C-alpha positions in Angstrom: -0.4 -8.1 -19.1 -0.8 -4.6 -17.9 2.3 -2.3 -18.2 4.1 -1.0 -15.1 2.2 2.2 -14.0 5.6 4.0 -13.6 6.9 3.1 -17.0 7.3 6.2 -19.2 6.4 8.6 -16.4 8.5 11.8 -16.0 9.4 11.8 -12.4 11.3 14.7 -10.7 13.1 13.6 -7.6 13.8 16.4 -5.0 16.4 15.7 -2.4 16.8 17.9 0.6 19.2 18.0 3.5 18.6 14.9 5.6 21.0 12.0 6.1 18.2 9.9 4.4 19.4 11.6 1.2 22.0 8.7 0.9 19.1 6.5 -0.1 18.2 8.7 -3.1 20.5 6.8 -5.6 18.7 3.5 -4.8 15.4 5.2 -5.5 16.6 6.8 -8.7 18.1 3.5 -9.9 14.8 1.6 -9.1 12.7 4.1 -11.0 14.9 4.0 -14.1 14.9 0.2 -14.1 11.1 0.4 -14.1 11.1 2.5 -17.3 10.6 6.0 -15.7 12.3 9.1 -16.9 14.0 10.7 -13.9 15.6 14.1 -13.2 17.0 15.1 -9.8 17.2 18.4 -7.9 19.6 18.7 -4.9 19.4 21.4 -2.2 22.8 22.9 -1.1 22.6 20.8 2.1 21.9 17.7 0.2 24.9 18.3 -2.0 27.1 17.5 1.0 25.4 14.1 1.5 24.9 12.6 -2.0 26.9 12.9 -5.2 25.4 14.8 -8.0 27.6 12.9 -10.4 26.1 9.6 -9.1 22.6 10.8 -9.5 23.3 12.1 -13.0 24.8 8.7 -14.0 21.9 6.7 -12.6 19.2 8.9 -14.0 20.9 9.5 -17.4 20.0 13.2 -16.9 22.0 16.2 -15.6 21.4 16.7 -11.8 20.1 20.2 -11.1 22.0 22.1 -8.4 21.4 25.5 -6.7 24.1 27.1 -8.8 22.2 26.1 -12.0 19.1 28.0 -11.2 20.0 31.2 -13.1 22.3 31.2 -16.1 22.7 33.3 -19.2 23.0 30.1 -21.2 19.3 29.2 -20.8 16.3 31.1 -22.1 13.9 30.1 -19.4 14.2 29.8 -15.6 15.3 26.3 -14.6 12.7 25.9 -11.9 9.9 26.5 -14.4 11.4 24.0 -16.9 11.6 21.4 -14.2 8.1 22.0 -12.9 6.6 21.8 -16.4 8.6 18.8 -17.4 7.5 16.6 -14.4 4.4 14.4 -14.3 5.1 13.3 -10.8 7.3 14.7 -8.0 9.0 12.7 -5.3 10.4 14.6 -2.4 12.7 12.1 -0.6 13.7 13.1 1.9 11.7 16.2 2.8 13.6 18.1 5.5 12.1 20.5 8.1 13.7 23.5 6.3 12.3 22.6 2.9 8.9 21.8 4.4 8.8 25.2 6.0 9.8 27.0 2.8 7.1 25.1 0.8 4.1 25.6 3.1 4.9 29.3 3.7 5.4 30.0 -0.1 9.1 30.8 0.0 10.9 30.4 -3.3 14.5 31.3 -2.3 16.1 28.0 -3.5 15.8 26.0 -6.7 13.9 23.2 -5.1 11.5 25.5 -3.2 10.7 27.6 -6.2 10.2 24.4 -8.3 7.7 23.1 -5.8 5.8 26.4 -5.9 5.6 26.2 -9.7 4.5 22.5 -9.8 1.0 21.7 -10.7 1.3 17.9 -10.6 1.0 15.2 -7.9 3.7 15.3 -5.2 4.7 12.5 -2.9 6.4 14.0 0.1 8.4 11.7 2.5 9.6 13.5 5.6 12.8 12.6 7.4 14.4 14.3 10.4 15.5 13.9 14.1 12.6 12.8 16.4 12.8 16.0 18.4 12.6 18.1 15.2 9.7 16.0 13.9 7.8 16.4 17.2 8.4 20.2 17.5 5.3 22.4 17.3 6.4 24.3 14.3 7.1 21.2 12.2 3.9 19.6 13.3 2.0 22.7 12.3 3.7 22.8 8.9 3.1 19.1 8.3 -0.6 19.6 9.1 -0.8 22.5 6.6 0.9 20.4 4.0 -1.7 17.7 4.4 -4.4 20.1 3.2 -2.5 20.9 0.0 -4.1 19.7 -3.2 -2.3 17.0 -5.2 0.0 16.2 -2.3 0.4 12.7 -0.7 2.3 13.2 2.5 4.2 10.2 4.0 5.3 10.8 7.6 8.5 9.1 8.9 8.6 5.7 10.5 10.1 4.7 13.8 13.5 3.2 14.3 17.2 3.9 15.0 18.2 7.2 13.6 21.6 8.4 12.4 21.9 10.4 15.5 21.6 7.2 17.6 18.2 8.1 18.8 15.4 5.6 18.8 12.2 7.2 17.7 10.1 8.5 14.8 12.0 10.3 12.0 13.2 7.7 9.5 12.2 8.3 5.9 9.7 5.8 4.6 11.4 2.7 3.1 12.2 2.9 -0.6 9.9 0.0 -1.5 7.0 1.9 0.2 7.8 5.1 -1.7 7.7 3.2 -5.0 4.3 1.7 -4.0 3.0 5.2 -3.1 4.1 6.5 -6.5 2.2 3.7 -8.1 -0.8 4.6 -6.0 -0.7 8.2 -7.2 -0.9 6.9 -10.8 -3.5 4.3 -10.1 -5.8 6.2 -7.9 -4.6 9.8 -7.5 -4.1 11.8 -4.3 -7.7 11.9 -3.0 -8.0 10.6 0.6 -11.5 9.1 0.2 -10.9 6.6 3.2 -10.0 9.5 5.5 -11.6 9.1 8.9 -12.4 5.4 8.3 -10.9 2.3 9.9 -10.2 -0.8 8.0 -9.4 -4.3 9.4 -7.5 -6.6 7.0 -6.4 -10.2 7.4 -3.5 -11.4 5.3 -1.2 -14.3 4.7 -1.4 -18.0 5.7 -2.0 -19.6 9.0 0.2 -22.5 10.2 -1.4 -25.3 12.2 1.3 -27.4 14.0 1.4 -31.2 13.7 4.5 -31.6 15.8 7.5 -29.3 16.6 8.9 -29.9 13.0 5.8 -29.9 10.8 2.7 -27.9 10.1 -0.3 -27.6 7.8 -0.2 -24.4 5.8 -0.4 -23.1 2.2 1.7 -21.0 -0.2 0.0 -17.6 0.5 2.6 -14.8 0.6 0.1 -12.3 2.1 0.8 -9.9 -0.8 -2.9 -9.2 -1.7 -3.9 -8.5 1.9 -0.9 -6.3 2.6 -1.4 -4.3 -0.6 -5.0 -3.8 0.4 -4.0 -2.5 3.8 -1.3 -0.2 2.4 -3.5 1.1 -0.4 -6.2 2.0 2.1 -3.7 3.7 4.3 -2.5 5.8 1.4 -6.1 6.8 0.8 -6.4 8.0 4.4 -7.6 5.0 6.4 -6.4 3.8 9.8 -5.6 0.2 9.1 -5.2 -2.8 11.4 -3.5 -5.7 9.7 -3.9 -9.2 11.3 -1.4 -11.4 9.4 0.2 -14.8 9.5 3.8 -15.4 8.3 4.4 -13.1 5.4 6.7 -13.1 2.3 6.5 -9.4 1.2 8.7 -6.3 1.2 9.2 -5.4 4.8 8.7 -1.7 4.1 5.1 -2.4 2.9 4.2 -2.8 6.6 5.2 0.7 7.6 2.4 2.9 8.9 0.1 -0.1 9.6 -1.0 -1.4 13.0 0.3 -4.9 12.6 -1.0 -7.9 14.7 1.2 -10.9 13.8 -0.3 -14.4 14.4 0.5 -17.9 13.4 -2.5 -20.2 13.9 -6.2 -19.8 13.0 -7.1 -19.6 16.7 -4.7 -16.7 17.2 -6.1 -14.9 14.1 -9.6 -15.4 15.4 -8.7 -13.7 18.7 -7.0 -10.8 17.0 -9.8 -10.2 14.5 -12.5 -10.3 17.3 -10.5 -7.8 19.3 -10.3 -5.3 16.4 -13.7 -5.9 14.8 -15.8 -3.5 17.0 -13.8 -0.4 15.9 -13.7 -1.2 12.2 -15.9 0.5 9.6 -15.0 -2.3 7.1 -13.2 -5.6 7.0 -11.3 -7.3 4.2 -10.7 -11.0 4.9 -7.9 -11.8 2.6 -6.1 -14.3 4.7 -5.7 -17.9 3.5 -6.8 -19.7 6.7 -6.2 -23.4 7.1 -9.3 -25.5 7.0 -8.1 -28.1 9.5 -5.9 -28.3 12.6 -4.7 -30.9 15.1 -7.1 -31.3 18.0 -3.9 -31.8 20.1 -0.6 -30.9 18.4 2.1 -33.5 19.3 4.8 -32.4 21.7 7.6 -34.4 20.1 8.7 -34.9 16.5 7.2 -38.0 14.9 9.4 -40.5 13.1 8.7 -41.3 9.4 6.8 -44.5 10.3 4.4 -42.7 12.8 3.8 -39.8 10.5 1.4 -41.5 8.1 -0.9 -42.6 10.9 -0.8 -39.1 12.4 -1.8 -37.5 9.0 -4.9 -39.7 8.9 -6.3 -39.0 12.3 -6.5 -36.5 15.1 -7.6 -33.5 12.9 -10.6 -31.2 13.4 -12.2 -28.5 11.3 -11.2 -24.9 11.9 -14.2 -22.6 12.6 -15.0 -20.3 9.7 -13.5 -17.0 10.6 -15.3 -15.0 7.9 -18.7 -16.3 9.0 -17.8 -15.5 12.6 -17.1 -11.9 11.7 -20.4 -11.7 9.7 -22.3 -13.1 12.7 -20.9 -10.6 15.2 -20.5 -7.4 13.1 -21.9 -4.2 14.4 -24.6 -2.3 12.4 -23.2 -0.7 9.2 -19.9 -2.6 9.1 -19.0 -3.7 5.6 -17.2 -7.1 5.0 -15.3 -8.2 1.9 -14.5 -11.9 1.7 -12.0 -13.7 -0.6 -12.3 -17.1 -2.3 -9.1 -18.6 -3.8 -10.4 -21.4 -6.1 -9.4 -23.7 -8.8 -11.5 -25.2 -11.6 -14.9 -23.7 -12.0 -14.1 -20.6 -9.9 -17.2 -18.5 -10.5 -19.7 -21.3 -9.8 -17.9 -22.3 -6.6 -17.7 -18.6 -5.6 -21.4 -18.1 -6.0 -22.2 -20.9 -3.6 -19.6 -19.7 -1.1 -20.9 -16.1 -1.3 -24.5 -17.2 -0.4 -23.2 -19.4 2.5 -20.7 -16.9 4.0 -23.2 -13.9 4.2 -20.5 -11.2 3.5 -21.4 -8.1 1.5 -18.9 -8.6 -1.3 -16.7 -11.5 -2.3 -13.6 -11.5 -4.6 -13.0 -14.9 -6.2 -9.7 -15.5 -7.9 -8.2 -18.6 -9.6 -5.0 -20.2 -8.2 -4.5 -22.7 -10.9 -3.4 -20.4 -13.7 0.2 -19.6 -14.5 1.4 -16.3 -13.1 -1.7 -15.7 -10.9 -2.7 -16.6 -7.4 -0.6 -17.4 -4.4 2.7 -15.6 -4.3 2.3 -14.0 -7.7 2.5 -10.3 -8.5 -0.7 -10.4 -10.5 -4.2 -11.7 -10.0 -7.6 -11.7 -11.7 -11.1 -12.8 -10.8 -14.7 -11.9 -10.2 -16.2 -9.5 -7.7 -19.6 -10.7 -6.4 -22.1 -8.4 -4.9 -25.8 -8.4 -3.8 -28.5 -9.1 -6.4 -26.3 -11.6 -8.2 -24.1 -8.8 -9.4 -20.8 -10.0 -10.9 -18.0 -7.9 -12.2 -15.0 -9.6 -13.9 -11.6 -8.1 -13.0 -9.0 -8.7 -15.7 -5.5 -9.7 -14.9 -3.6 -6.8 -13.3 -1.2 -6.1 -10.5 -2.5 -7.0 -7.1 -1.9 -3.4 -6.1 -4.3 -2.2 -8.9 -6.8 -4.9 -7.9 -6.6 -3.8 -4.3 -7.6 -0.2 -5.2 -10.6 -1.5 -7.2 -11.7 -3.6 -4.3 -11.3 -0.7 -1.9 -13.4 1.5 -4.1 -16.1 -1.1 -4.3 -16.1 -1.6 -0.5 -16.3 2.2 0.0 -19.3 2.5 -2.4 -21.2 -0.4 -0.8 -23.9 0.5 1.7 -25.2 -2.1 4.1 -29.1 -2.3 4.3 -29.2 -0.3 7.6 -27.4 2.6 5.8 -29.3 2.4 2.5 -31.2 5.4 1.4 -34.9 4.3 1.1 -35.3 6.7 -1.9 -32.4 5.2 -3.8 -32.9 2.8 -6.6 -32.7 -0.9 -5.6 -29.7 -2.9 -6.2 -26.0 -2.1 -6.3 -23.6 -1.9 -9.2 -19.9 -2.8 -8.9 -17.8 0.0 -10.4 -16.6 -0.9 -13.8 -12.9 -1.4 -14.5 -11.0 1.6 -15.8 -7.5 2.4 -16.8 -5.0 3.9 -14.3 -5.8 7.5 -13.5 -3.8 9.8 -15.8 -1.7 12.3 -13.8 -2.1 15.9 -14.9 -0.1 16.4 -18.1 2.8 18.8 -17.9 3.9 20.9 -20.8 6.8 19.6 -22.8 10.0 21.6 -22.1 
């Protein structure tokens, strides 16, 4: 089993003056529980909103305050020590003031000077009032930050703010910030999906039998949602067509979500979004059969057996429909959840479906498959190419699949001078973050 990508990492948490600072203790606690080493820096405004004592207790490290920056008791400036100690930096929340200081190179506070001295990946999660977020100055500063190397910016989400305004300005959910930190370790900060649009399906469908019963499966939607969010963190615009999900709600932030229940509803949503997509990942676990006419009233136990044996029809193959109607150059990744002889069944399915790539994974092994945090399997490509993917987190597998999908070139886009065939990228260990000097 692969280790947690955040375990053992030295993570510096910078907290600036936004009411979202009250969520910082939850983040710090979650990071420590996952085995990370954590140190915190508070701006003067943030000191009024969150307790330095609480952060020190949760992190098991002293919390750095503005008054600590210069002292005759230390031989080196604190902001240099902090910058060189960190392997990753999490700014949560990032206020408009700290953002302006950072992008304009001002080092007049401990946090601002630490950011200027940092040479490691930074995850920056903005949070502020909607009017502030939409002001021209903040928008310009945010655009400039997006061009910084080693920075992964996460804009705020929409919701009810502390000022009672409904709008964009809420800091990204803690569970999404943890996922984004994982992504920095697994893949880095490059936005190689920038300018591309990905369409993802996820979760199960539910085909009603009567008002109380339905045909469905145990899919949680985790694999598809992680694919969608990983692509978004790598710069893609993502449309997520999903059935009923059992995942962290914050993982859906920043995605264009299209919730459905039945296979027919999913087919309509996929067809509507297919023309604009550069690539499609069909991770949903779609039901194979449905009632030709769902019953209007709940059946009694005696009538149920008869109803289960008749009145069903096959659901059209949604993946094959997408393949048949795709525009030129569109890449399509299929999924095959199998038991038994997985690879043999997957090869047959790959030839029949006509998609560009197919990820086949077993669902009959402990700790893998539907609802599990980990998966494994085989990635099938053209020319009988097969690459085994060892057991790993679904987030790590999602990044590998996205890289393979990005590398693939449909025949219409192929370079005639290029060598024939296509090689699935070999598995590698999580990307090491740039090493910081020991303090």
